[in-house]
C-alpha positions in Angstrom: 5.8 -0.2 -19.8 2.2 -1.1 -19.2 -0.7 1.3 -18.7 -1.0 2.9 -15.2 -3.6 1.5 -12.9 -4.5 2.2 -9.3 -5.6 0.1 -6.3 -6.9 0.9 -2.9 -5.8 -1.5 -0.1 -7.4 -1.8 3.3 -5.1 -3.7 5.6 -6.4 -5.2 8.8 -4.6 -6.8 11.7 -1.9 -5.4 14.0 -0.8 -2.8 11.4 -0.7 0.4 13.5 2.2 1.2 15.8 4.5 -1.3 14.1 5.9 0.9 11.3 3.5 -0.4 8.6 3.1 2.9 6.8 6.9 3.3 6.6 7.2 -0.3 5.4 4.6 0.6 2.7 6.6 3.6 1.7 9.8 1.6 1.4 8.0 -1.1 -0.6 6.6 1.6 -2.9 10.0 2.9 -3.6 11.3 -0.6 -4.3 8.5 -1.5 -6.6 8.2 1.9 -8.3 4.6 2.7 -7.3 3.3 6.1 -6.3 0.6 6.9 -3.8 0.1 7.2 -0.1 -0.7 5.4 3.2 -2.6 6.5 6.2 -4.0 5.1 9.5 -7.7 4.8 9.8 -9.7 5.3 13.1 -10.8 1.7 13.1 -7.2 0.3 13.3 -6.7 -0.5 9.7 -4.3 1.1 7.3 -5.5 2.5 3.9 -3.1 2.5 1.0 -3.5 4.0 -2.4 -1.1 2.9 -5.1 -0.6 3.8 -8.8 1.5 1.7 -11.1 1.5 -1.0 -13.8 -0.3 -4.3 -13.1 3.0 -6.0 -12.3 4.1 -3.2 -10.0 0.8 -3.3 -8.1 0.9 -7.1 -7.8 4.4 -7.0 -6.4 3.5 -4.1 -4.0 0.4 -6.0 -2.9 2.5 -9.1 -2.1 4.7 -7.0 0.1 1.7 -5.4 1.9 0.3 -8.9 2.6 3.6 -9.7 4.4 4.1 -6.4 6.3 7.0 -5.4 8.5 8.5 -7.7 11.2 6.2 -6.7 14.1 3.0 -6.5 12.1 0.4 -9.2 12.0 -1.5 -8.7 8.7 -4.8 -10.5 8.9 -6.4 -9.4 5.6 -5.8 -7.1 2.7 -8.9 -5.9 0.7 -7.9 -4.7 -2.7 -10.1 -2.7 -5.1 -9.5 -0.9 -8.4 -9.8 2.9 -8.1 -9.1 5.9 -10.4 -5.4 6.8 -11.0 -4.3 9.8 -9.0 -1.5 11.8 -10.5 1.0 11.8 -7.7 4.7 12.0 -7.5 6.4 9.7 -5.0 4.8 7.9 -2.1 3.6 9.8 1.0 2.5 9.0 4.5 -0.6 10.9 5.5 
């Protein structure tokens, strides 16, 4: 398995009130990443994810699609320090 990395995603569009954080949690379990997701006051969702490069790429592709009722307009991704977390949590 590759080295662990971490990315922070800022997701814009209609992503609050449509189950986006729960979608991110399911996607994390399916791709094997750990981390968390939370709503921001400005209407975006912030996601922190730890995993291999491939896991993070797969997870990001899912975030860009979002759940059925979401309308993802943009996803800003940046590399961040790895946080030692177990599982994926909604904040």
